[in-house]
C-alpha positions as CSV (number, residue, x, y, z in Angstrom):
1,M,2.4,14.8,5.1
2,R,5.8,16.2,6.0
3,E,6.0,18.3,2.9
4,L,2.5,19.4,2.7
5,I,2.7,20.8,6.3
6,D,5.9,22.6,5.4
7,G,4.2,24.2,2.4
8,S,7.5,24.0,0.6
9,G,6.0,22.7,-2.8
10,D,3.3,22.8,-5.2
11,D,0.4,20.9,-3.3
12,A,-1.4,19.7,-6.4
13,K,1.8,18.3,-7.7
14,L,2.7,16.6,-4.5
15,F,-0.7,15.1,-3.9
16,S,-1.2,13.5,-7.4
17,S,2.3,12.4,-7.4
18,V,2.3,10.5,-4.1
19,L,-1.2,9.2,-4.6
20,I,-0.5,7.6,-7.9
21,M,1.6,4.7,-6.5
22,P,-0.9,3.5,-3.7
23,I,-3.8,3.4,-6.2
24,F,-1.8,1.5,-8.8
25,L,-0.7,-1.2,-6.1
26,S,-4.1,-1.5,-4.5
27,I,-5.8,-2.1,-8.3
28,L,-3.0,-4.5,-8.9
29,I,-3.4,-6.5,-5.6
30,A,-7.3,-6.3,-6.1
31,L,-7.0,-7.9,-9.4
32,I,-4.6,-10.5,-8.4
33,F,-6.9,-11.4,-5.2
34,S,-10.2,-11.4,-7.6
35,F,-8.7,-13.9,-10.0
36,T,-7.3,-16.0,-6.8
37,F,-10.5,-15.9,-5.0
38,S,-13.1,-15.9,-7.9
39,S,-16.0,-16.6,-5.4
40,I,-15.5,-13.3,-3.3
41,S,-17.7,-10.4,-4.1
42,M,-16.2,-7.8,-6.4
43,Y,-17.2,-5.2,-4.1
44,V,-14.6,-6.2,-1.6
45,F,-11.9,-5.5,-4.0
46,I,-13.4,-2.0,-5.0
47,Y,-13.7,-1.1,-1.4
48,F,-9.9,-2.2,-0.9
49,V,-9.1,0.5,-3.8
50,F,-11.2,3.1,-2.5
51,L,-10.1,2.7,1.1
52,C,-6.5,3.2,0.0
53,C,-7.5,6.5,-1.5
54,F,-9.9,7.4,1.6
55,E,-6.7,6.8,3.9
56,Y,-4.7,8.8,1.8
57,I,-7.0,11.8,1.8
58,Q,-7.4,11.5,5.6
59,R,-3.5,12.2,5.6
60,Y,-4.3,15.4,3.5
61,Y,-6.8,16.4,5.9
62,I,-4.6,16.0,8.8
63,S,-1.8,17.8,7.3
64,K,-3.8,20.9,6.5
65,S,-5.7,20.6,10.0
66,L,-9.2,20.2,8.4
67,S,-10.6,18.6,11.6
68,K,-14.3,18.9,10.2
69,Y,-13.6,16.9,7.2
70,I,-11.9,14.1,9.3
71,A,-14.8,13.7,11.4
72,F,-17.1,13.5,8.5
73,N,-14.9,11.0,6.8
74,D,-14.9,9.0,10.0
75,F,-18.5,9.2,10.3
76,L,-19.0,7.7,6.7
77,L,-16.2,5.0,7.3
78,N,-17.7,3.9,10.8
79,A,-21.4,5.0,10.7
80,G,-22.6,5.9,7.5
81,W,-22.0,2.5,5.7
82,V,-24.4,1.1,8.7
83,I,-27.0,3.3,7.6
84,V,-26.8,2.5,3.9
85,F,-26.5,-1.3,4.7
86,Y,-29.9,-0.9,6.6
87,L,-31.4,0.9,3.8
88,L,-29.9,-1.5,1.2
89,H,-30.7,-4.6,2.8
90,N,-34.2,-3.8,3.6
91,S,-35.0,-2.8,-0.1
92,S,-35.5,-5.0,-3.2
93,I,-32.2,-4.3,-4.5
94,G,-30.4,-5.9,-1.5
95,G,-30.6,-9.8,-0.1
96,D,-27.2,-11.3,0.4
97,A,-25.9,-9.8,3.5
98,F,-22.2,-10.1,2.6
99,N,-22.4,-8.3,-0.6
100,D,-24.7,-5.9,0.9
101,I,-22.1,-5.0,3.5
102,F,-19.5,-4.4,1.0
103,L,-21.5,-2.7,-1.3
104,S,-22.7,-0.3,1.5
105,R,-19.0,0.3,2.4
106,V,-18.3,1.2,-1.1
107,I,-21.3,3.4,-1.4
108,S,-20.2,5.4,1.9
109,V,-16.6,5.5,0.9
110,G,-17.3,6.3,-2.4
111,F,-19.3,9.4,-1.4
112,S,-16.5,10.5,0.7
113,L,-14.2,10.6,-2.2
114,L,-16.8,12.4,-4.3
115,F,-17.1,14.8,-1.3
116,F,-13.4,15.6,-1.5
117,A,-13.3,15.9,-5.3
118,V,-15.8,18.7,-5.2
119,I,-14.4,20.6,-2.3
120,K,-11.1,20.3,-3.5
121,I,-11.6,20.5,-7.4
122,E,-8.8,23.0,-7.9
123,L,-6.4,20.3,-6.2
124,I,-7.6,18.1,-8.9
125,K,-7.6,20.2,-11.9
126,N,-3.8,21.3,-11.1
127,A,-2.7,17.5,-10.9
128,Q,0.6,16.7,-12.2
129,L,2.9,13.7,-12.2
130,S,6.5,14.3,-11.1
131,L,8.9,11.3,-11.0
132,E,11.2,13.0,-8.9
133,I,8.8,13.5,-6.0
134,L,7.5,10.0,-6.3
135,L,10.8,8.3,-6.2
136,S,12.0,10.4,-3.3
137,S,8.7,9.8,-1.3
138,Y,9.1,6.2,-1.8
139,K,12.7,6.3,-1.0
140,Y,12.1,7.5,2.2
141,G,8.7,5.6,2.9
142,M,9.7,2.1,1.8
143,P,12.2,1.1,4.5
144,I,9.8,2.0,7.3
145,V,7.1,-0.4,6.0
146,I,8.3,-3.1,8.2
147,G,8.1,-0.6,11.1
148,A,4.3,0.2,10.2
149,L,3.5,-3.4,9.9
150,S,5.2,-4.1,13.3
151,Y,3.1,-1.4,14.8
152,A,0.0,-2.7,13.4
153,L,0.7,-6.2,14.7
154,L,1.7,-5.1,18.1
155,R,-1.9,-3.8,18.7
156,G,-3.4,-7.2,17.9
157,I,-1.2,-9.9,17.9
158,E,-1.6,-11.3,21.5
159,R,-5.2,-12.7,20.1
160,I,-3.6,-14.7,17.3
161,L,-0.9,-16.0,19.7
162,L,-3.3,-16.9,22.4
163,S,-5.6,-18.6,20.0
164,T,-2.7,-20.6,18.7
165,Y,-0.5,-21.3,22.1
166,S,-3.2,-21.2,24.5
167,S,-7.0,-21.3,23.7
168,V,-9.8,-19.5,22.1
169,E,-11.4,-18.8,25.4
170,D,-8.2,-17.0,26.8
171,A,-8.2,-14.9,23.4
172,G,-11.9,-14.1,24.2
173,I,-11.1,-12.8,27.6
174,Y,-8.2,-10.9,26.7
175,S,-10.2,-9.2,23.9
176,F,-12.8,-8.5,26.1
177,I,-10.6,-6.6,28.5
178,Q,-9.2,-4.6,25.7
179,V,-12.6,-3.7,24.1
180,P,-13.4,-0.6,26.3
181,L,-9.6,0.4,26.4
182,N,-9.7,0.4,22.5
183,V,-13.0,2.8,22.5
184,I,-10.7,5.2,24.2
185,F,-7.8,4.6,22.2
186,S,-9.9,5.2,19.1
187,F,-11.1,8.2,20.7
188,F,-7.5,9.7,21.3
189,T,-6.5,9.0,17.7
190,G,-9.5,10.9,16.3
191,T,-9.1,13.8,18.4
192,I,-5.7,14.8,20.2
193,F,-3.5,12.8,18.1
194,V,-4.8,13.9,14.6
195,T,-5.0,17.7,15.7
196,S,-1.4,17.5,17.1
197,I,0.6,16.2,14.1
198,R,0.7,19.7,12.4
199,Y,2.1,21.5,15.4
200,I,4.8,18.7,16.1
201,R,5.9,18.9,12.7
202,Q,6.1,22.6,12.7
203,S,8.0,22.7,16.0
204,H,10.6,21.1,14.2
205,V,11.3,24.2,12.3
206,N,11.7,26.5,15.2
207,G,13.4,23.9,17.7
208,S,10.5,24.0,20.1
209,E,9.7,20.1,19.7
210,N,10.1,19.4,23.4
211,N,7.6,22.0,24.4
212,V,5.1,20.9,22.0
213,L,5.3,17.4,22.5
214,G,5.6,18.0,26.6
215,F,2.3,19.9,26.0
216,V,0.4,17.2,24.1
217,C,1.6,14.5,26.3
218,N,0.4,16.2,29.4
219,V,-3.0,17.0,27.7
220,V,-3.3,13.3,26.8
221,S,-2.1,12.4,30.5
222,L,-4.7,15.0,32.1
223,I,-7.7,13.6,29.8
224,F,-7.0,9.8,29.4
225,I,-5.6,8.6,32.8
226,P,-9.1,9.3,34.3
227,M,-10.9,7.6,31.6
228,L,-8.8,4.4,31.1
229,L,-8.4,3.9,35.0
230,V,-12.2,4.5,35.4
231,L,-12.8,1.8,32.9
232,G,-10.0,-0.6,34.3
233,L,-11.1,-0.3,38.0
234,N,-14.7,-0.9,37.2
235,F,-14.3,-3.7,34.5
236,D,-16.4,-6.1,36.9
237,V,-19.3,-3.5,36.2
238,F,-18.9,-4.1,32.4
239,V,-18.8,-8.1,32.6
240,K,-21.6,-7.9,34.9
241,Y,-23.9,-6.1,32.2
242,F,-22.0,-7.3,29.1
243,G,-20.6,-10.3,29.7
244,D,-21.0,-13.5,31.6
245,N,-18.9,-15.1,34.7
246,K,-16.2,-16.5,32.4
247,Y,-15.1,-12.9,31.4
248,H,-14.5,-12.3,35.3
249,V,-11.0,-11.5,36.2
250,S,-8.7,-9.9,39.0
251,F,-9.0,-6.0,38.7
252,I,-5.3,-6.1,38.4
253,Y,-5.3,-7.2,35.0
254,P,-7.6,-4.7,33.6
255,V,-5.6,-1.9,35.3
256,L,-2.2,-3.1,33.8
257,S,-4.0,-2.8,30.5
258,C,-5.0,0.6,31.4
259,V,-1.2,1.6,32.0
260,S,-0.5,-0.1,28.8
261,V,-2.7,1.6,26.4
262,F,-1.6,4.9,28.0
263,L,2.0,4.0,27.1
264,F,1.0,3.2,23.8
265,M,-0.9,6.3,23.5
266,L,2.5,8.3,24.2
267,V,4.3,5.8,21.7
268,T,1.8,6.8,19.3
269,I,2.6,10.7,19.4
270,L,6.3,9.9,19.8
271,K,6.2,7.8,16.6
272,Q,4.5,10.5,14.6
273,D,7.3,13.0,15.9
274,I,10.0,10.5,14.9
275,N,8.6,10.0,11.4
276,L,7.9,13.6,10.7
277,S,11.4,14.6,11.8
278,N,13.3,12.3,9.0
279,K,14.1,9.5,11.3
280,G,11.4,6.9,10.4
281,I,14.2,3.9,10.1
282,S,14.5,4.4,13.9
283,N,10.9,3.4,14.4
284,T,11.2,0.4,12.0
285,K,14.0,-1.0,14.1
286,N,12.2,-0.3,17.4
287,F,9.0,-1.6,16.4
288,F,10.3,-4.6,14.8
289,F,12.5,-5.4,17.7
290,V,10.1,-5.2,20.1
291,L,7.6,-7.1,17.9
292,C,10.1,-10.1,17.9
293,L,10.9,-10.1,21.4
294,N,6.8,-10.0,21.9
295,V,6.4,-13.3,19.9
296,I,9.2,-15.1,21.4
297,I,8.1,-14.4,25.0
298,S,4.6,-15.2,24.2
299,I,5.4,-18.5,22.7
300,F,7.0,-19.6,26.1
301,T,4.6,-18.4,28.4
302,Y,1.1,-18.4,26.8
303,S,0.6,-21.9,26.8
304,N,0.6,-22.0,30.9
305,F,-0.4,-18.6,31.8
306,G,-2.7,-17.5,29.0
307,Y,-4.6,-14.1,29.0
308,K,-2.5,-13.3,32.2
309,A,0.8,-13.7,30.3
310,A,-0.6,-11.4,27.2
311,V,-1.3,-8.6,29.4
312,L,2.2,-8.5,31.2
313,V,3.9,-9.1,27.7
314,N,1.8,-6.2,26.4
315,L,2.6,-4.3,28.9
316,L,6.3,-5.0,28.7
317,S,6.2,-4.3,25.2
318,N,4.8,-0.9,25.4
319,V,7.2,0.0,28.4
320,M,10.1,-0.8,26.1
321,L,8.9,1.1,23.1
322,Y,8.0,3.9,25.3
323,F,11.6,4.4,26.3
324,L,13.1,3.5,23.1
325,S,10.7,6.1,21.3
326,V,11.9,8.8,24.1
327,R,15.3,8.1,23.3
328,V,15.0,8.6,19.6
329,S,12.8,11.5,19.8
330,K,15.2,13.1,22.5
331,L,12.1,14.3,24.5
332,K,12.6,14.6,28.2
333,I,10.9,11.7,30.0
334,V,7.1,12.4,30.1
335,F,6.1,9.3,32.5
336,T,7.4,10.9,35.3
337,F,7.0,9.9,39.1
338,K,4.3,12.4,39.3
339,I,2.0,10.5,36.7
340,F,3.2,7.2,38.5
341,L,1.8,8.9,41.7
342,L,-1.3,9.9,40.1
343,F,-2.1,6.4,38.8
344,V,-1.5,4.9,42.5
345,L,-3.7,7.6,44.2
346,L,-6.7,7.2,41.7
347,V,-6.3,3.3,42.4
348,L,-6.3,4.0,46.5
349,I,-9.3,6.4,46.2
350,H,-11.2,3.8,44.2
351,T,-10.4,1.0,46.6
352,L,-11.7,3.2,49.3
353,I,-15.1,4.2,47.7
354,V,-16.0,0.9,46.4
355,P,-16.9,-0.5,50.1
356,L,-19.2,2.5,50.6
357,I,-21.3,2.0,47.3
358,P,-24.1,-0.6,47.9
359,T,-24.5,-3.3,45.4
360,T,-27.3,-3.1,42.7
361,S,-28.5,-4.8,39.5
362,N,-29.8,-1.2,38.4
363,I,-27.7,-0.4,35.2
364,F,-28.6,3.3,35.4
365,Y,-27.2,3.3,39.2
366,S,-24.0,1.6,38.4
367,F,-23.0,3.9,35.4
368,T,-24.2,6.8,37.4
369,Y,-21.6,5.7,39.9
370,I,-19.2,5.4,37.2
371,S,-19.9,8.8,35.9
372,I,-19.3,10.4,39.3
373,E,-16.0,8.7,39.7
374,A,-14.8,9.8,36.4
375,C,-15.3,13.5,37.3
376,L,-13.8,12.9,40.6
377,F,-10.6,11.4,38.9
378,F,-10.9,14.2,36.1
379,V,-10.5,16.9,39.0
380,I,-7.9,15.1,40.8
381,S,-5.9,15.0,37.4
382,C,-6.3,18.8,37.0
383,V,-5.1,19.5,40.4
384,F,-1.9,17.6,39.5
385,F,-1.2,18.8,36.0
386,D,-2.0,22.4,37.2
387,F,-4.9,22.8,34.5
388,K,-4.8,26.5,34.4
389,S,-1.3,26.9,33.5
390,L,-1.5,24.0,31.0
391,V,-4.5,25.3,28.9
392,K,-3.5,29.0,29.1
393,L,-1.3,29.1,25.7
394,K,0.9,32.3,25.4
395,K,0.2,34.2,22.2
396,G,2.9,33.4,19.9
397,S,4.0,30.0,21.4
398,S,4.9,27.2,19.2
399,Y,1.4,25.4,19.7
400,D,-0.8,28.6,19.9
């Protein structure tokens, strides 16, 4: 991605040289697993190989700012396969649900790969293997694999540790708290995060990374603080319509989870900045250190405090990650007193509004109220972040 964005080399040679190793490794792993777990459908292993290519192509689209293709790929991966599965499972060809699920995934991702081959035929025609590119990319990439794994584990290890050291019930409650917040996080990674990567990389060339990162983080704050807080503060509404009483928790835990997710969004942006500026090994150290600390604290607290400890440990992890990432990226502190004040103000406004809202069992009424509150929160955020000056991009600026 760094070299594709810079445009300093032959795109076709770079693309094919870097792609060859993940394809080779994924095929090798798929073959090993197919012989080890002979009872599992071959479609699972084909999907594993296809998914590797799919993820790599996504990064090509990101590096070239091809947002419409990213959206198309995401549709195929997350929604397209469901349509194919429905058609397949209700036809004379299908029958076994497990096989049908993975066959439909193979078809949907395969169609995405075919689509890429058609629209980027020149890239494939001019493909060349360069051992020099292959070795240099893996020399840079392999040391940060531990960091990538640690980053992935930090997004879901609480559920595993809660099941092990507390109970499945606590893991379920914690997961239920996280579900709406993860939807928002997915929306963030598919929009602002994806489109900002190219500008962050280019900003390193002209020395304006602070301006670009500050702008991106302010936009994230402006958009996602209201969304996250509305979900957290109205968590009891979601419990009422989509869960039962065992999922009911004090509002403080969903709100703390909102703060945690918001910090993790900023960490995700800073993580990309650090990787694109050739300091990826620092991310590895940070994420691995925080992961180890997270696991140690969890082992000693989950058995007594369950999901409550998970929320607090997750928040502590993201606070540490945020400040460690800021230090490495040399970005001025983004999470200022102003943002903290906005959090407090929105919580107070919600606290004052809630007693005035009559209780009702009408789902339409409840979600209408939530929508109105979200709009109100967004307007207040716009005032705090001086929305007009924020979105007025000067011509020739590093993020124009």
